[in-house]
C-alpha positions in Angstrom: 116.0 102.8 122.2 118.3 104.1 119.5 119.3 100.5 118.5 115.7 99.5 118.2 114.8 102.6 116.1 117.5 102.0 113.6 117.0 98.3 113.6 113.3 98.8 112.8 114.1 101.4 110.0 116.4 99.0 108.2 114.4 95.9 109.0 111.4 97.4 107.2 113.5 98.9 104.5 115.3 95.7 103.6 112.2 93.5 104.0 110.3 95.8 101.5 113.3 96.0 99.1 113.6 92.2 99.1 109.9 91.7 98.4 110.1 94.4 95.7 113.0 92.6 93.9 111.1 89.4 94.0 107.8 91.1 92.8 109.6 92.7 89.9 111.2 89.4 88.9 107.9 87.6 89.1 106.1 90.3 87.1 103.8 91.3 90.0 102.7 94.8 89.0 100.5 95.6 92.0 103.1 94.3 94.5 105.8 96.2 92.7 103.8 99.4 92.9 103.0 98.9 96.6 106.6 98.1 97.6 108.0 101.0 95.5 105.8 103.4 97.5 106.9 101.8 100.7 110.6 102.0 99.8 110.3 105.7 99.0 108.5 106.4 102.3 110.9 104.4 104.5 113.8 105.9 102.6 112.7 109.4 103.4 112.3 108.6 107.1 115.7 106.8 107.2 117.5 109.8 105.7 116.0 112.1 108.3 117.1 109.8 111.2 120.5 108.8 109.8 121.4 112.5 109.3 121.2 113.1 113.1 122.6 109.8 114.4 126.1 109.7 115.8 126.4 106.5 117.8 127.6 103.0 117.3 124.4 101.7 118.7 122.5 103.4 115.8 125.0 102.0 113.3 124.6 98.5 114.8 120.8 98.7 114.7 120.9 99.9 111.1 123.2 97.0 110.0 121.5 94.2 111.9 118.1 95.5 110.9 119.1 95.2 107.2 120.5 91.7 107.6 117.4 90.3 109.4 115.0 92.3 107.2 116.2 90.8 103.9 116.0 87.3 105.4 112.4 87.9 106.5 111.6 89.5 103.1 112.7 86.3 101.4 110.7 84.1 103.7 107.6 86.3 103.4 107.7 86.7 99.6 108.1 82.9 99.2 104.9 82.5 101.1 103.1 85.3 99.2 103.6 83.8 95.8 103.7 80.0 96.2 
């Protein structure tokens, strides 16, 4: 469960950050604002969880969630703004 929790946190975080970077570079004001808010919310939750985590499973979930999240973020944003 700890792996899945940290995977989900970083998956969402990196997905949203990737979409945000692409929104900024494409000049998409509304998407930039939406993703900025999501980054702040997920970041706050991540800080809370990371502060109390002390396992390699948590670390692995965090790392792999980030890797997969950014890849899905690229895929998603390419489809959002064809």
